[in-house]
VEXDREN-2710 file (C-alpha; in Angstrom, 1 decimal):
% VEXDREN-2710
k/r/px/py/pz
1/MET/108.7/123.6/77.1
2/SER/106.1/124.6/79.8
3/PRO/105.4/122.7/82.9
4/ARG/101.9/121.6/81.4
5/THR/103.0/120.6/78.0
6/THR/105.9/118.4/79.6
7/VAL/103.2/116.5/81.8
8/LEU/101.1/115.9/79.0
9/ALA/103.7/114.6/77.0
10/VAL/104.8/112.3/79.9
11/LEU/101.2/111.1/80.2
12/ALA/100.7/110.2/76.5
13/ALA/103.8/107.9/77.1
14/GLY/102.1/105.8/79.5
15/SER/101.5/105.3/83.1
16/LEU/103.4/107.7/85.5
17/GLY/104.3/104.8/87.7
18/LEU/105.0/106.0/91.0
19/ALA/106.3/102.5/92.7
20/ALA/107.6/103.0/96.0
21/CYS/110.1/100.2/95.9
22/SER/111.0/97.4/93.6
23/SER/109.9/94.0/94.1
24/GLY/111.7/90.9/94.0
25/ALA/110.9/86.9/94.8
26/ALA/113.5/86.4/97.6
27/GLY/114.0/88.6/100.9
28/GLY/117.8/87.9/100.9
29/THR/117.5/86.8/104.2
30/ASP/120.5/87.2/106.3
31/THR/121.8/85.8/109.9
32/THR/124.2/86.9/112.1
33/GLU/125.3/84.2/114.6
34/ALA/125.8/84.9/118.3
35/ASP/129.2/84.0/120.2
36/SER/127.8/82.3/123.4
37/ALA/131.4/82.2/125.0
38/ASN/131.1/86.0/125.3
39/CYS/127.7/86.0/126.4
40/PRO/127.1/85.9/130.0
41/GLY/123.4/84.8/129.7
42/ASP/121.1/82.7/127.6
43/VAL/121.4/83.3/123.9
44/LEU/118.4/84.6/122.1
45/ASP/117.0/83.7/118.7
46/VAL/116.1/86.9/117.2
47/VAL/114.0/87.8/113.9
48/VAL/113.8/91.1/112.5
49/SER/111.2/91.6/109.5
50/VAL/113.3/94.3/107.6
51/ASP/117.2/95.7/107.0
52/GLN/116.2/99.3/108.2
53/TRP/116.0/97.7/111.6
54/GLY/118.5/94.8/111.4
55/ASP/121.5/96.5/111.9
56/VAL/120.1/98.3/115.1
57/VAL/119.1/95.1/116.4
58/ARG/122.4/93.3/115.9
59/SER/124.4/96.1/117.6
60/LEU/122.2/96.2/120.5
61/ALA/122.1/92.1/120.8
62/GLY/125.7/91.6/120.4
63/ASP/127.2/88.1/121.2
64/CYS/123.9/87.2/123.1
65/ALA/121.5/86.7/120.0
66/ASN/121.4/84.9/116.8
67/VAL/119.8/87.4/114.6
68/THR/117.8/87.0/111.3
69/THR/116.8/89.8/109.1
70/VAL/113.8/88.4/106.8
71/ILE/114.1/90.9/104.0
72/ASN/117.7/92.1/103.6
73/SER/117.6/93.3/99.8
74/THR/116.7/96.4/98.0
75/ALA/115.1/94.3/95.3
76/VAL/112.1/93.5/97.9
77/ASP/108.9/95.4/98.6
78/PRO/108.3/94.8/102.3
79/HIS/104.5/96.0/101.5
80/ASP/104.0/92.9/99.3
81/TYR/106.4/90.4/100.8
82/GLU/105.1/86.8/101.1
83/PRO/107.3/84.9/103.9
84/SER/108.5/81.7/102.9
85/THR/108.1/78.5/105.0
86/GLY/111.4/79.1/106.1
87/ASP/110.6/82.6/107.0
88/VAL/107.4/81.5/109.0
89/ALA/109.6/78.5/110.8
90/GLY/112.1/81.1/111.9
91/PHE/109.2/83.3/113.5
92/GLU/108.3/79.8/115.2
93/ASP/111.6/79.4/116.7
94/ALA/112.1/83.1/117.8
95/ASP/112.5/84.5/121.3
96/LEU/112.0/87.7/120.3
97/VAL/110.5/89.4/116.7
98/VAL/111.2/93.0/115.7
99/VAL/108.6/94.6/113.3
100/ASN/108.3/98.1/111.9
101/GLY/104.4/97.6/112.3
102/ALA/102.3/100.9/110.8
103/ASP/101.1/98.2/108.0
104/TYR/104.4/98.3/106.6
105/ASP/105.4/94.7/107.3
106/HIS/102.0/93.4/108.0
107/TRP/102.9/89.9/106.9
108/ALA/105.5/89.5/109.6
109/SER/102.9/90.9/112.1
110/ASP/100.2/88.5/110.7
111/ALA/102.7/85.5/111.1
112/VAL/103.7/86.2/114.7
113/ALA/100.1/86.9/115.5
114/ASN/99.2/83.0/114.3
115/LEU/101.6/81.4/116.6
116/ASP/101.0/79.6/119.8
117/PRO/102.9/80.4/122.0
118/ALA/104.0/83.8/120.2
119/PRO/107.3/85.2/120.9
120/VAL/107.9/88.5/122.5
121/VAL/107.2/91.3/119.8
122/VAL/108.8/94.7/119.6
123/ASP/106.4/96.3/117.2
124/ALA/108.2/100.0/116.7
125/ALA/104.9/101.6/115.6
126/GLU/103.5/100.6/118.7
127/VAL/106.5/101.6/120.8
128/VAL/106.3/105.5/119.4
129/GLY/102.4/105.4/119.6
130/ILE/101.1/104.5/116.2
131/GLU/98.2/102.4/115.9
132/GLU/98.5/99.4/113.0
133/GLU/95.8/100.9/111.2
134/GLY/97.9/103.9/110.6
135/HIS/96.4/106.4/113.1
136/ALA/98.1/108.0/116.0
137/GLU/96.9/107.4/119.6
138/ASP/96.0/110.1/121.8
139/ASP/94.8/113.5/119.7
140/GLY/95.5/111.6/116.3
141/HIS/98.3/113.5/115.2
142/ALA/101.5/111.7/115.2
143/GLU/104.8/112.8/114.2
144/GLY/104.8/112.6/110.1
145/GLU/101.0/111.8/109.9
146/GLU/100.1/112.2/106.2
147/GLY/97.4/114.7/105.0
148/HIS/95.0/111.8/104.0
149/GLY/94.6/110.4/107.4
150/SER/97.5/107.5/107.1
151/VAL/100.5/107.7/108.8
152/ASN/103.8/107.7/107.3
153/PRO/105.5/104.3/108.0
154/HIS/108.9/105.1/107.6
155/LEU/109.6/105.3/111.3
156/TRP/113.5/104.5/111.0
157/TYR/113.8/107.9/109.6
158/SER/112.6/109.6/112.8
159/PRO/115.7/110.3/115.4
160/ASP/113.4/110.1/118.3
161/TYR/111.7/106.8/117.0
162/VAL/114.9/105.0/116.4
163/GLN/116.1/105.9/119.9
164/GLN/112.7/104.7/121.4
165/THR/112.6/101.5/119.4
166/ALA/116.3/100.8/120.5
167/GLU/115.3/101.2/124.4
168/ALA/112.5/99.0/123.8
169/VAL/114.6/96.0/122.0
170/THR/117.1/96.4/124.8
171/ASP/114.5/96.0/127.5
172/ALA/113.3/93.0/125.7
173/LEU/116.6/91.4/125.4
174/SER/117.2/92.0/128.9
175/ASP/113.7/90.6/130.4
176/LEU/114.3/87.5/128.0
177/SER/117.8/86.8/129.2
178/PRO/118.3/88.5/132.6
179/ASP/121.7/87.4/133.3
180/ALA/122.5/89.2/130.2
181/ALA/121.0/92.6/131.2
182/ASP/124.1/94.4/132.0
183/TYR/125.6/93.2/128.9
184/PHE/122.8/94.5/127.0
185/ALA/123.1/97.7/128.9
186/GLU/126.7/97.9/127.9
187/GLN/125.7/97.4/124.1
188/ALA/123.0/100.0/124.1
189/THR/125.5/102.4/125.4
190/ALA/128.0/101.6/122.8
191/TRP/125.5/101.8/119.9
192/THR/124.4/105.3/121.0
193/THR/128.1/106.4/121.1
194/SER/128.4/104.7/117.8
195/MET/125.3/107.1/116.7
196/GLN/127.0/110.3/117.9
197/PRO/128.2/111.4/114.5
198/TYR/124.6/111.1/113.5
199/THR/123.3/112.9/116.2
200/ASP/125.8/115.5/115.8
201/GLU/124.8/116.1/112.2
202/LEU/121.3/116.3/113.0
203/ALA/122.0/119.2/115.3
204/GLY/124.1/120.9/112.7
205/LEU/121.2/120.6/110.2
206/GLU/118.8/122.5/112.5
207/GLN/120.9/125.6/111.9
208/LEU/121.2/125.0/108.1
209/ALA/117.7/124.5/107.6
210/ALA/116.1/127.4/109.4
211/GLY/113.7/129.3/107.0
212/LYS/114.6/126.5/104.3
213/SER/111.9/124.4/102.6
214/TYR/112.2/120.8/100.7
215/ALA/109.8/119.2/98.7
216/ALA/109.9/115.1/98.1
217/THR/109.2/112.4/95.4
218/GLU/108.2/110.1/98.1
219/THR/107.6/110.7/101.9
220/VAL/110.5/108.4/102.9
221/PHE/112.4/111.0/104.3
222/ASP/109.9/113.1/105.8
223/TYR/110.5/112.5/109.6
224/THR/114.4/113.5/109.3
225/ALA/113.2/116.7/107.5
226/THR/110.7/117.4/110.0
227/ALA/113.3/116.6/112.8
228/VAL/115.9/119.2/111.3
229/GLY/113.0/122.1/110.7
230/LEU/113.0/121.8/107.3
231/THR/109.4/123.1/105.8
232/ASP/107.8/120.8/103.5
233/ALA/106.8/122.5/100.2
234/THR/105.4/119.3/98.3
235/PRO/102.3/120.4/96.4
236/GLU/99.4/118.6/98.6
237/GLY/98.0/116.5/95.5
238/TYR/101.2/115.1/94.5
239/ARG/102.0/114.3/98.0
240/ASP/98.6/112.5/98.6
241/ALA/98.8/110.7/95.4
242/ALA/102.8/109.7/96.3
243/SER/101.5/108.4/100.1
244/ASN/99.0/106.4/98.4
245/GLU/101.4/105.0/95.8
246/SER/98.9/106.2/93.1
247/ASP/99.6/108.3/89.9
248/PRO/99.6/112.0/90.6
249/ALA/97.4/114.1/88.5
250/ALA/98.9/116.1/85.6
251/GLY/98.2/119.4/87.2
252/ASP/99.8/118.1/90.3
253/VAL/102.9/117.6/88.6
254/ALA/102.6/120.7/86.9
255/ALA/102.4/122.7/90.1
256/PHE/105.6/120.7/91.5
257/GLU/107.5/121.6/88.6
258/ALA/106.4/125.2/89.0
259/ALA/107.6/125.5/92.6
260/LEU/110.7/123.9/91.7
261/ALA/111.0/126.7/88.9
262/ASP/109.8/129.7/90.7
263/GLY/112.4/129.4/94.0
264/SER/109.5/127.9/96.4
265/ILE/111.7/124.6/97.1
266/ASP/115.1/124.8/98.5
267/VAL/115.9/121.2/98.1
268/LEU/114.5/118.2/96.4
269/VAL/114.5/114.9/98.3
270/PHE/114.6/112.1/95.7
271/ASN/114.3/108.5/96.3
272/SER/116.6/106.9/94.3
273/GLN/114.9/103.5/94.7
274/THR/112.1/104.4/93.0
275/GLU/111.1/103.4/89.4
276/GLY/108.8/105.9/87.1
277/ALA/108.7/108.6/84.8
278/VAL/107.3/111.2/87.1
279/PRO/110.1/111.2/90.0
280/ASP/112.7/111.4/87.1
281/GLN/111.1/114.3/85.4
282/LEU/110.8/116.2/88.6
283/ARG/114.3/115.5/89.2
284/ALA/115.4/116.7/85.6
285/ALA/113.2/119.9/86.7
286/ALA/115.2/120.5/89.8
287/GLU/118.2/120.5/88.0
288/SER/117.1/122.7/85.1
289/ALA/116.1/125.4/87.9
290/GLY/119.3/124.7/90.0
291/VAL/117.8/123.3/93.1
292/PRO/120.1/120.8/94.7
293/VAL/118.9/117.0/94.7
294/VAL/119.4/115.0/97.9
295/GLU/119.4/111.3/97.0
296/VAL/117.8/109.1/99.7
297/THR/116.7/105.4/99.8
298/GLU/113.8/103.5/101.4
299/SER/115.7/100.6/102.5
300/VAL/119.5/100.1/103.2
301/PRO/121.8/99.8/99.9
302/GLU/124.3/96.7/99.9
303/ASP/127.2/99.1/100.2
304/ALA/125.9/101.5/102.7
305/GLY/127.7/100.0/105.8
306/SER/125.8/100.5/109.2
307/PHE/122.5/102.0/110.0
308/GLU/124.4/105.2/111.2
309/GLU/126.7/105.2/108.1
310/TRP/123.8/104.8/105.9
311/GLN/122.1/107.5/107.5
312/LEU/124.9/110.0/107.8
313/ALA/125.8/109.7/104.3
314/GLN/122.3/110.9/103.6
315/LEU/122.4/114.0/106.3
316/GLN/125.7/115.0/104.7
317/GLN/124.3/115.4/101.4
318/LEU/121.6/117.2/102.8
319/ALA/123.9/119.6/104.8
320/ASP/125.8/120.2/101.5
321/ALA/122.6/120.9/99.5
322/LEU/121.8/123.6/102.3
323/GLY/124.8/125.3/101.8
324/GLY/126.8/123.6/104.7
325/GLY/129.8/122.2/102.4
326/ARG/132.6/120.9/103.9
END
């Protein structure tokens, strides 16, 4: 069956359904309690909007903070989440709030903005130089900027952005509990050490990725792909539609399938948390063409372990797909 025939068959079956994530009724809020006996300063109350940053913040805060992650479930779409009265109360009581920003978790930013007095806020997008409206500061071209003018909000997939945000969190914790500043510095060092396998895998991937291309069913993994030097071969029309969470045109899907078939794409990055006929169709096309498929997730799966373990497992998949099998 030709690519165009395949696309038309799917169109006839119904909407292409490019949903970025599943939605749910509850955020699966998780709280990690501090151990005041091991904290040399004031114990802080910290609220993190989404689980992509939750483990990082918990590691940096250690025994000196009660850390609550509002969305701690893969069944919830952060874009559409409506905070409960309990969530709002948590923001009111927080000493520090950590949000992703870039309009990814606007409900958290909005909730904090309405508080008086407001807690200290670490907004990852602001930390790395991306404005809330989704446009980069300075020259208007932030790392990972989308072709249609918006910025990719999946900041936790950028190694540099993760490091910069972690440093900002440590600084905020230290300012709020000065007597524990040395403790927080030790926690930051320990966290950096725990991230070394991730850092080493990234360095190895730079060699494997040289001259190689990828295409993605969504832009979730793009920051990492850019960091290791992969060339983005995702057809532009499809990429724009995926970035806007809209249905791609039949011609854009056909172009994607053709690129998979003719060898233009070395690896397909597939967001396994996406529900929809088109991503599945593209995966099938990749498998038919012998193009390796690397599965990634937008949020942290329940069995993924730490942030480092989650990210490392995906990097190792990519290394294997690029011919660096163990």
